[in-house]
C-alpha positions as CSV (number, residue, x, y, z in Angstrom):
1,X,-44.1,57.1,-5.7
2,X,-42.5,57.2,-2.4
3,X,-43.8,53.7,-1.3
4,X,-42.5,52.1,-4.5
5,X,-39.1,53.5,-4.0
6,X,-38.9,52.2,-0.4
7,X,-40.0,48.7,-1.6
8,X,-37.3,48.7,-4.3
9,X,-34.7,49.7,-1.7
10,X,-35.8,46.9,0.6
11,X,-35.4,44.3,-2.2
12,X,-31.9,45.6,-2.9
13,X,-31.0,45.5,0.8
14,X,-32.4,41.9,1.1
15,X,-30.5,40.9,-2.0
16,X,-27.3,42.3,-0.6
17,X,-27.6,40.6,2.7
18,X,-28.5,37.3,1.1
19,X,-25.4,37.5,-1.1
20,X,-23.3,38.2,2.0
21,X,-24.9,35.3,3.9
22,X,-24.3,33.0,0.9
23,X,-20.7,34.0,0.7
24,X,-20.2,33.4,4.5
25,X,-22.0,30.0,4.1
26,X,-19.7,29.1,1.2
27,X,-16.6,30.0,3.4
28,X,-17.9,27.9,6.3
29,X,-18.7,25.0,4.0
30,X,-15.2,25.2,2.4
31,X,-13.5,25.2,5.8
32,X,-15.7,22.3,7.1
33,X,-14.9,20.2,4.0
34,X,-11.2,21.0,4.3
35,X,-11.3,19.9,7.9
36,X,-13.0,16.6,7.0
37,X,-10.6,16.0,4.2
38,X,-7.6,16.4,6.5
39,X,-9.1,14.0,9.0
40,X,-9.8,11.5,6.2
41,X,-6.2,11.8,5.0
42,X,-4.9,11.2,8.5
43,X,-7.1,8.1,8.9
44,X,-5.9,6.8,5.5
45,X,-2.3,7.3,6.5
46,X,-2.9,5.3,9.7
47,X,-4.6,2.5,7.8
48,X,-1.7,2.3,5.4
49,X,0.8,2.0,8.3
50,X,-1.4,-0.6,9.9
51,X,-1.6,-2.5,6.6
52,X,2.2,-2.4,6.4
53,X,2.5,-3.8,9.9
54,X,0.0,-6.5,9.2
55,X,1.9,-7.4,6.0
56,X,5.2,-7.6,7.9
57,X,3.7,-9.8,10.6
58,X,2.1,-12.0,8.1
59,X,5.4,-12.5,6.3
60,X,7.1,-13.3,9.6
61,X,4.3,-15.8,10.4
62,X,4.6,-17.4,7.0
63,X,8.3,-17.8,7.4
64,X,7.8,-19.4,10.8
65,X,5.2,-21.8,9.4
66,X,7.6,-22.7,6.5
67,X,10.3,-23.3,9.1
68,X,8.1,-25.4,11.4
69,X,6.2,-27.4,8.8
70,X,9.1,-29.7,7.9
71,X,9.7,-30.3,11.6
72,X,6.1,-31.3,12.0
73,X,6.4,-33.9,9.3
74,X,9.6,-35.2,11.0
75,X,7.9,-35.4,14.3
76,X,4.9,-37.2,12.8
77,X,7.3,-39.7,11.2
78,X,9.1,-40.2,14.5
79,X,5.8,-40.7,16.3
80,X,4.8,-43.4,13.7
81,X,8.1,-45.1,14.3
82,X,7.6,-45.0,18.1
83,X,4.0,-46.3,17.8
84,X,5.3,-49.2,15.6
85,X,8.0,-50.0,18.1
86,X,5.6,-49.9,21.1
87,X,3.2,-52.2,19.2
88,X,6.0,-54.6,18.3
89,X,7.3,-54.5,21.9
90,X,3.8,-55.2,23.3
91,X,3.2,-58.1,20.9
92,X,6.5,-59.7,21.9
93,X,6.1,-59.0,25.7
94,X,2.4,-58.9,26.6
95,X,1.5,-57.3,29.8
96,X,0.3,-59.6,32.6
97,X,-3.5,-59.6,32.9
98,X,-4.8,-57.8,36.0
99,X,-6.3,-60.0,38.6
100,X,-9.8,-59.1,39.7
101,X,-10.0,-57.7,43.2
102,X,-12.3,-59.5,45.6
């Protein structure tokens, strides 16, 4: 009966050490996931800040475009008036034709 008792003790010892190893693995896993979670939270915070900055810049850009847009129309109207005046002036006072060089 001596060999059976030794085999039974080995099974208990193996079971104990497997339980210890499983517990250690669980602890390492928990620490690793916590570490990843903290990094993820930091990245999300950075993305939120970046989003706020982009939103602020977009609002400023939108305000600038709204401010410039009417001026663009005014400039376009002014250019049309200038083109009309130049055409009218050129019709009234045609430029002398260039003479061909010999």
